[in-house]
C-alpha positions in Angstrom: -35.1 -7.8 -18.1 -37.4 -10.2 -16.4 -41.2 -9.9 -16.7 -42.1 -12.1 -13.7 -44.1 -10.3 -11.0 -42.4 -9.9 -7.6 -43.9 -9.8 -4.2 -41.8 -6.9 -3.0 -39.4 -4.3 -4.3 -36.4 -6.4 -3.0 -37.8 -9.5 -4.8 -38.0 -7.4 -8.0 -34.3 -6.4 -7.6 -33.3 -10.0 -7.2 -35.1 -11.1 -10.4 -32.8 -8.9 -12.4 -29.6 -9.5 -10.3 -26.4 -10.5 -12.1 -26.0 -14.1 -11.2 -22.6 -15.1 -12.6 -19.3 -13.7 -14.0 -20.3 -14.1 -17.6 -23.5 -11.9 -17.0 -21.4 -9.4 -15.1 -18.9 -9.1 -18.0 -21.8 -8.6 -20.5 -23.1 -5.7 -18.3 -19.8 -4.1 -17.3 -16.4 -3.9 -18.9 -13.3 -4.6 -16.9 -12.1 -1.7 -14.8 -9.4 0.5 -16.4 -5.9 0.8 -14.9 -6.8 4.2 -13.5 -9.6 2.7 -11.4 -7.4 -0.2 -10.2 -4.8 2.3 -9.0 -7.4 3.8 -6.6 -7.5 0.5 -4.6 -5.4 0.6 -1.5 -4.8 -1.6 1.5 -3.9 1.2 3.9 -4.1 5.0 4.2 -1.1 7.0 3.1 0.0 10.4 4.4 -1.7 12.0 1.4 -5.0 10.2 2.0 -4.9 11.1 5.7 -4.4 14.8 4.8 -7.4 14.6 2.3 -9.6 13.0 5.0 -8.5 15.7 7.4 -10.0 18.3 5.1 -13.3 16.5 4.6 -16.5 16.7 6.6 -17.8 13.3 5.4 -15.7 10.2 4.6 -17.0 6.9 3.2 -14.7 3.9 3.4 -15.6 0.9 1.4 -14.1 -2.6 1.9 -14.6 -6.1 0.8 -13.6 -9.4 2.3 -12.1 -12.4 0.5 -15.6 -13.7 -0.3 -16.6 -10.4 -1.9 -18.9 -9.2 0.8 -18.8 -5.4 0.8 -19.3 -2.9 3.5 -19.3 0.9 3.5 -18.7 2.9 6.7 -19.3 6.6 7.1 -17.7 9.0 9.5 -18.8 12.6 9.7 -17.1 15.5 11.6 -16.2 19.1 11.0 -13.3 19.5 8.6 -10.0 19.2 10.4 -11.4 17.1 13.2 -12.3 13.9 11.4 -12.4 10.7 13.4 -9.1 8.9 13.8 -8.4 5.8 11.7 -6.5 3.2 13.7 -5.6 -0.3 12.5 -8.4 -0.4 10.0 -11.2 0.8 12.4 -12.8 4.2 13.0 
């Protein structure tokens, strides 16, 4: 942990940020095979049925540079928003 004072809460978070792959590996182990199997590039019939039963869905994605985004969609169960070509 860093003891330098920060001007804001966000600055404080940056002081302790993981800055390289070596530091990341010290803090977190590699994901297990079960976690890697959860990654998918498209929705299957099974995931569409699961989403259809849900009142809130969070979809996370990352681009080639590693920039992440999480989108939410809320609707009554059975009437969830449609997912077409990667967009809500």
